[in-house]
C-alpha positions as CSV (number, residue, x, y, z in Angstrom):
1,M,-19.7,-26.8,-126.3
2,I,-19.8,-23.5,-128.1
3,K,-17.8,-21.8,-125.3
4,K,-15.2,-24.6,-125.4
5,L,-14.9,-24.2,-129.2
6,I,-14.4,-20.4,-128.9
7,L,-11.8,-20.8,-126.1
8,S,-9.9,-23.3,-128.2
9,K,-9.5,-20.7,-130.8
10,L,-8.9,-17.7,-128.5
11,E,-5.6,-16.4,-127.1
12,I,-5.9,-13.6,-124.5
13,H,-2.9,-11.2,-124.0
14,N,-2.7,-8.6,-121.3
15,F,-0.9,-5.8,-123.1
16,Y,-0.3,-3.7,-120.0
17,F,1.5,-6.6,-118.2
18,L,3.2,-8.1,-121.3
19,N,4.4,-4.9,-122.9
20,I,4.4,-2.1,-120.4
21,I,5.8,-4.2,-117.5
22,K,7.6,-7.1,-119.2
23,R,8.6,-5.1,-122.3
24,L,7.7,-7.8,-124.6
25,A,5.8,-7.5,-127.9
26,L,3.8,-10.2,-129.7
27,P,5.2,-11.2,-133.1
28,L,2.0,-10.0,-134.8
29,F,2.8,-6.4,-133.8
30,D,4.7,-4.6,-136.6
31,D,5.2,-1.4,-134.5
32,I,4.3,0.0,-131.1
33,L,4.3,3.8,-131.0
34,N,4.5,6.1,-128.0
35,T,1.9,8.7,-129.2
36,T,3.3,11.3,-126.8
37,T,6.6,11.4,-128.6
38,N,5.5,9.9,-131.9
39,K,8.4,7.5,-131.6
40,P,8.5,3.7,-131.2
41,L,8.7,2.4,-127.6
42,K,12.3,1.7,-126.6
43,N,13.7,-1.6,-125.2
44,V,10.7,-3.7,-126.3
45,E,11.6,-7.2,-127.5
46,K,9.5,-9.7,-129.5
47,T,8.4,-12.7,-127.5
48,G,9.3,-16.2,-128.4
49,Y,5.5,-17.0,-128.4
50,K,4.2,-17.8,-131.8
51,A,1.3,-15.3,-131.6
52,A,1.0,-15.1,-135.4
53,N,-0.6,-18.5,-135.4
54,N,-3.2,-18.3,-138.2
55,H,-5.6,-20.7,-136.4
56,K,-6.0,-18.4,-133.3
57,I,-8.0,-15.3,-132.5
58,H,-6.0,-12.9,-130.3
59,Y,-7.8,-10.8,-127.7
60,I,-5.4,-8.0,-126.6
61,T,-6.6,-6.2,-123.5
62,Y,-5.5,-3.1,-121.5
63,I,-3.9,-1.0,-124.2
64,P,-3.3,2.5,-122.8
65,P,-4.1,5.7,-124.9
66,Y,-0.4,6.7,-125.2
67,V,0.3,3.6,-127.2
68,K,-0.5,3.0,-130.9
69,I,-0.2,-0.5,-132.3
70,S,0.2,-1.5,-136.0
71,V,-0.2,-5.2,-136.9
72,N,1.0,-7.4,-139.8
73,N,-0.9,-6.9,-143.0
74,S,-2.2,-10.4,-143.0
75,F,-4.2,-9.7,-139.8
76,K,-7.4,-7.8,-139.2
77,K,-7.8,-5.6,-136.1
78,L,-11.2,-4.9,-134.4
79,A,-11.1,-2.2,-131.7
80,F,-13.3,-1.4,-128.8
81,N,-12.9,0.4,-125.4
82,R,-13.2,-1.5,-122.1
83,F,-12.0,-0.8,-118.5
84,N,-11.1,2.6,-117.1
85,G,-7.7,4.1,-116.4
86,F,-6.5,7.4,-114.9
87,L,-3.6,9.6,-115.9
88,I,-1.9,12.8,-114.7
89,D,-0.9,14.9,-117.7
90,L,1.8,17.4,-116.7
91,E,2.7,18.7,-120.2
92,N,1.0,22.1,-119.8
93,F,2.2,22.7,-116.2
94,N,5.4,24.3,-115.0
95,S,5.6,23.0,-111.4
96,I,3.9,20.8,-108.9
97,Q,2.4,24.1,-107.4
98,D,1.0,25.0,-110.8
99,Y,-0.6,21.6,-111.2
100,M,-2.0,21.6,-107.7
101,S,-3.6,25.1,-108.2
102,K,-5.4,23.8,-111.3
103,Q,-6.4,20.4,-110.0
104,F,-7.4,21.2,-106.4
105,G,-9.3,23.9,-104.6
106,S,-7.5,26.0,-101.9
107,K,-9.0,23.8,-99.1
108,S,-7.8,20.6,-100.6
109,R,-4.3,22.0,-101.3
110,S,-4.1,23.1,-97.7
111,K,-5.1,19.6,-96.5
112,I,-2.4,17.9,-98.6
113,R,0.3,20.3,-97.3
114,S,-1.1,19.6,-93.8
115,Y,-0.7,15.8,-94.3
116,T,3.0,16.3,-95.1
117,R,3.6,18.7,-92.2
118,R,1.8,16.3,-89.8
119,V,3.8,13.2,-90.7
120,E,7.1,15.2,-90.7
121,T,6.2,16.6,-87.2
122,C,5.6,13.2,-85.7
123,F,8.4,11.2,-87.3
124,N,11.9,11.6,-88.8
125,I,10.7,11.4,-92.4
126,T,12.9,11.1,-95.5
127,Y,11.9,10.4,-99.1
128,Q,14.0,8.4,-101.5
129,I,13.5,7.4,-105.1
130,Y,15.8,4.7,-106.5
131,F,16.3,5.1,-110.3
132,G,19.4,4.0,-112.1
133,D,21.4,3.3,-109.0
134,M,20.6,1.1,-106.0
135,D,22.4,-1.3,-103.6
136,E,21.1,-4.8,-104.3
137,T,21.0,-5.6,-100.6
138,V,18.8,-2.6,-99.9
139,F,16.5,-3.6,-102.8
140,K,16.1,-7.1,-101.4
141,Q,15.2,-5.9,-98.0
142,L,12.7,-3.3,-99.4
143,F,11.0,-6.0,-101.5
144,I,10.6,-8.2,-98.4
145,E,9.0,-5.1,-96.6
146,L,6.8,-4.4,-99.6
147,E,5.4,-7.9,-99.7
148,C,4.8,-7.9,-96.0
149,M,3.0,-4.5,-96.2
150,I,0.8,-5.7,-99.0
151,K,-0.1,-9.0,-97.3
152,R,-0.9,-7.2,-94.1
153,R,-3.0,-4.6,-95.9
154,F,-5.0,-7.2,-97.8
155,D,-5.5,-9.4,-94.8
156,Q,-7.0,-6.3,-93.2
157,R,-9.3,-5.7,-96.2
158,G,-10.2,-9.3,-96.8
159,D,-9.2,-8.8,-100.5
160,Q,-6.7,-10.4,-102.9
161,H,-3.9,-8.4,-104.4
162,Q,-3.4,-9.2,-108.1
163,P,0.4,-8.5,-108.4
164,L,1.1,-11.1,-105.7
165,E,0.1,-13.7,-108.2
166,D,3.2,-12.7,-110.3
167,W,5.4,-11.8,-107.4
168,N,8.3,-13.9,-108.4
169,Y,8.5,-12.0,-111.7
170,Y,8.7,-8.6,-110.0
171,E,11.1,-9.8,-107.4
172,N,13.4,-11.3,-110.0
173,T,13.3,-8.5,-112.5
174,A,12.7,-5.2,-110.7
175,Y,16.2,-4.6,-109.5
176,Q,17.7,-4.8,-113.0
177,N,14.9,-2.7,-114.3
178,I,15.8,0.0,-111.7
179,I,19.5,-0.2,-112.7
180,N,18.5,0.1,-116.4
181,K,16.1,3.0,-115.6
182,N,13.1,1.0,-116.8
183,A,11.7,1.1,-113.3
184,S,12.0,3.0,-110.0
185,L,11.3,2.4,-106.4
186,F,9.9,5.3,-104.3
187,V,10.1,4.9,-100.5
188,I,9.0,7.0,-97.5
189,Y,11.2,6.2,-94.5
190,D,10.5,6.7,-90.8
191,N,14.1,6.8,-89.7
192,N,15.4,3.7,-91.5
193,K,12.0,2.0,-91.5
194,P,10.1,2.0,-94.9
195,I,6.5,2.9,-94.3
196,D,5.4,3.6,-97.9
197,I,6.7,1.9,-101.1
198,C,5.8,2.3,-104.8
199,I,7.1,0.5,-107.8
200,N,7.0,2.5,-111.0
201,Y,7.7,1.6,-114.6
202,H,9.2,4.1,-117.0
203,F,8.9,4.6,-120.8
204,E,10.7,7.7,-121.9
205,N,8.5,10.6,-120.6
206,I,5.9,8.3,-119.1
207,M,6.0,7.0,-115.5
208,I,3.5,4.2,-114.6
209,N,2.6,3.9,-110.9
210,Y,2.1,0.2,-110.8
211,I,2.3,-1.2,-107.2
212,R,1.9,0.9,-104.1
213,T,1.2,0.2,-100.5
214,Y,1.9,1.6,-97.0
215,D,2.3,0.4,-93.4
216,I,-1.3,0.4,-92.0
217,D,0.0,1.5,-88.6
218,Y,0.4,4.9,-90.2
219,S,-3.1,5.0,-91.7
220,K,-4.0,8.3,-90.0
221,F,-1.2,10.1,-91.9
222,K,-2.6,9.8,-95.5
223,L,0.7,8.4,-96.9
224,G,-1.0,7.7,-100.2
225,S,-1.6,11.4,-100.9
226,I,1.9,12.3,-99.7
227,D,3.6,9.7,-101.9
228,I,1.7,11.0,-105.0
229,F,2.6,14.6,-104.2
230,K,6.3,13.7,-103.7
231,Q,6.5,11.6,-106.8
232,L,4.9,14.4,-108.9
233,E,7.6,16.7,-107.6
234,W,10.2,14.2,-108.9
235,C,8.4,14.0,-112.2
236,F,8.7,17.8,-112.7
237,E,12.4,17.7,-111.7
238,N,13.1,14.8,-114.2
239,D,11.0,16.0,-117.2
240,I,8.4,13.2,-116.8
241,K,5.3,14.4,-118.7
242,F,2.7,11.7,-117.8
243,F,2.1,9.9,-114.5
244,D,-0.2,7.0,-115.2
245,L,-2.1,5.6,-112.2
246,G,-3.5,2.8,-114.4
247,I,-6.4,0.4,-113.9
248,G,-9.2,0.8,-111.4
249,I,-11.9,3.4,-110.5
250,L,-10.7,4.7,-107.1
251,T,-11.4,7.9,-105.2
252,Y,-7.8,9.0,-104.9
253,K,-7.4,8.6,-108.7
254,K,-10.4,10.8,-109.4
255,Q,-9.0,13.4,-107.1
256,W,-5.4,13.5,-108.5
257,C,-5.9,12.8,-112.2
258,N,-6.8,15.3,-114.9
259,V,-7.3,12.6,-117.5
260,T,-9.8,9.7,-117.4
261,Y,-9.3,7.2,-120.3
262,N,-10.7,4.0,-121.6
263,F,-8.3,1.1,-122.3
264,K,-8.3,0.0,-125.9
265,N,-8.9,-3.6,-126.6
266,Y,-8.2,-5.4,-129.9
267,I,-9.5,-8.6,-131.5
268,I,-6.9,-9.6,-134.0
269,Y,-7.2,-12.5,-136.5
270,N,-6.0,-13.7,-139.8
271,K,-8.2,-11.9,-142.3
272,N,-7.8,-14.6,-144.9
273,S,-9.5,-17.2,-142.7
274,A,-13.3,-17.2,-143.1
275,I,-13.9,-19.0,-139.8
276,N,-11.6,-16.7,-137.9
277,T,-13.4,-13.7,-139.4
278,V,-16.8,-15.0,-138.3
279,F,-15.5,-15.8,-134.8
280,G,-13.7,-12.5,-134.5
281,I,-16.9,-10.5,-135.4
282,L,-19.0,-12.6,-133.0
283,L,-16.5,-12.0,-130.3
284,L,-16.6,-8.3,-130.9
285,L,-20.4,-8.3,-130.7
286,F,-20.2,-10.4,-127.5
287,Y,-18.0,-7.9,-125.7
288,K,-19.9,-4.9,-126.9
289,L,-23.1,-6.5,-125.5
290,K,-21.3,-7.1,-122.2
291,I,-20.2,-3.5,-122.1
292,F,-23.8,-2.3,-122.9
293,L,-25.3,-4.5,-120.2
294,D,-22.7,-3.4,-117.7
295,N,-23.1,0.3,-118.5
296,N,-26.8,0.1,-118.0
297,K,-26.5,-2.0,-114.9
298,I,-28.5,-4.9,-116.4
299,I,-25.9,-7.6,-115.9
300,L,-22.7,-6.4,-114.2
301,D,-19.4,-7.4,-115.9
302,K,-17.5,-9.4,-113.3
303,E,-14.2,-8.9,-115.1
304,N,-14.7,-5.2,-115.1
305,R,-15.4,-5.2,-111.4
306,I,-12.2,-7.1,-110.8
307,A,-10.2,-4.7,-113.0
308,D,-11.6,-1.7,-111.0
309,A,-10.5,-3.3,-107.8
310,A,-7.0,-4.3,-109.1
311,N,-5.3,-1.4,-107.3
312,S,-7.5,-1.4,-104.2
313,S,-4.4,-1.6,-102.0
314,N,-4.4,2.2,-102.5
315,K,-7.7,2.8,-100.7
316,E,-7.3,4.7,-97.6
317,N,-9.6,5.7,-94.7
318,I,-10.0,2.1,-93.6
319,N,-9.2,1.6,-89.9
320,P,-6.7,-1.2,-89.2
321,V,-8.3,-4.2,-87.6
322,D,-6.2,-6.1,-85.1
323,S,-7.0,-9.1,-83.0
324,F,-6.4,-6.7,-80.1
325,E,-8.6,-3.9,-78.7
326,L,-7.0,-1.2,-76.6
327,E,-8.9,1.0,-74.2
328,T,-7.3,4.4,-73.8
329,N,-7.7,6.8,-70.9
330,V,-5.9,10.1,-70.2
331,I,-4.5,10.3,-66.7
332,P,-3.1,13.3,-64.8
333,K,0.3,14.6,-66.1
334,T,1.5,14.6,-62.5
335,T,1.2,10.8,-62.4
336,E,4.5,9.2,-61.2
337,L,5.6,5.9,-62.7
338,N,6.9,3.8,-59.9
339,T,8.6,0.4,-59.9
340,D,5.4,-1.2,-60.9
341,Y,6.1,-0.2,-64.5
342,S,9.0,-1.0,-66.8
343,K,10.0,0.9,-69.9
344,I,9.7,-1.1,-73.2
345,N,10.7,-0.6,-76.8
346,F,7.4,-0.5,-78.7
347,E,9.4,-0.9,-82.0
348,L,9.9,-4.5,-81.1
349,E,7.6,-6.9,-83.0
350,E,6.2,-8.3,-79.7
351,F,4.6,-4.9,-79.1
352,S,3.5,-4.2,-82.6
353,F,-0.1,-4.2,-81.5
354,L,0.5,-0.9,-79.6
355,R,1.9,1.0,-82.6
356,N,-1.4,2.0,-84.2
357,V,-2.7,3.5,-81.0
358,I,0.6,5.3,-80.4
359,Y,0.7,6.7,-83.9
360,D,-2.9,7.8,-83.6
361,Y,-1.9,9.6,-80.4
362,L,1.0,11.3,-82.2
363,Y,-1.3,12.4,-85.0
364,L,-3.9,13.9,-82.7
365,N,-1.4,15.6,-80.4
366,F,1.3,16.8,-82.8
367,D,3.8,14.9,-80.7
368,H,7.0,13.4,-82.0
369,K,7.7,9.7,-81.7
370,N,11.1,10.4,-80.0
371,N,9.3,12.2,-77.2
372,V,7.0,9.3,-76.4
373,S,7.9,6.5,-73.9
374,I,5.9,3.3,-73.2
375,Y,5.8,1.5,-69.9
376,K,4.4,-2.0,-69.2
377,S,2.8,-2.9,-65.9
378,N,4.8,-5.5,-64.0
379,N,1.7,-6.7,-62.2
380,H,-0.9,-6.6,-65.0
381,H,0.2,-8.0,-68.3
382,N,-2.6,-6.1,-70.2
383,E,-1.7,-2.6,-68.9
384,F,0.6,0.0,-70.4
385,I,1.3,3.7,-69.9
386,L,2.0,6.1,-72.8
387,S,4.0,9.1,-71.6
388,G,4.4,12.1,-74.0
389,K,2.8,15.5,-74.0
390,K,-0.1,13.7,-72.4
391,I,0.0,10.6,-70.2
392,M,-2.4,7.8,-71.2
393,K,-3.2,4.4,-69.7
394,L,-3.6,1.7,-72.3
395,T,-5.6,-1.4,-71.4
396,L,-5.6,-4.5,-73.5
397,K,-9.1,-5.8,-73.6
398,N,-8.8,-9.0,-75.7
């Protein structure tokens, strides 16, 4: 009964999605300031939603530290911190090499350079960022690929991907945002095939890395680290001072980011309403209690756990799980392939189950995909031969 009463008076607004992504501001906001430039955020419109309703209490979540909000004088604002975010602050660095030397030890820097060399040795790799100019047909195809990669990645993990819940919005608005330079699309290509895609949103000197995923067949190649490195290069070239990796406590964010922040949260209500004042203060105490219990691991905050997993598509080092299992055996280089075997194109979808094993072979042997041929046994449907620097017999077990 009490919960129902509180919910009837409460309106929850996700500031990050509403303002940073959709570029909409609630009517109760007088001003939204970019604290890094000390200027109002550009291209932000008031929503048609009557958020200034005096009978409601407004809970505003996920306000990043580079934003300052002022509200109408008739409203009271109660602030507290909740949820973690991660940011790369480039203001005091001259180049990507300068940043890397401060953020990583020599061994880690060497590993990141090695990741890039490895993938470029094994494939015909190109990098592209679409920002202000993009063919709409290319955009549509990339968005189809992006959705397929995310679904496959999350089927592998057994997780849910939060942005897929609002996928129609991104699909219908991202292209125009790219043309207007409010968003960008970063892509790593293997020949013409996209294998890593990131959607970023832009506010003046801030770039928000919002949705990112990769083709799990290439999981050995650490594409997540490569895409951050390449995007930071682009940030330096285009005078971007802040690269925000957003919500979620993930290992790669801890490695790359030099700023860890707490999202601000506001409870806003009409200060002339006695009942709203009471409910607003009670709500603040309730959330502060939740934070205290969660911080001390007494009662874990489920919503906080969900927030921390919001970008879990970025986790690497998880081996792809297929419904197939392949047994591999190295056989003599002198082996001759007779008429019992026929050459196949492993890029075809019907042979997609072979790709992960082939790409793992490329990774371990510094071989190039163009140098590898795959043959299928004409007598045994579950046998294949990989011919490259080494010759391997692949046996399908399931």
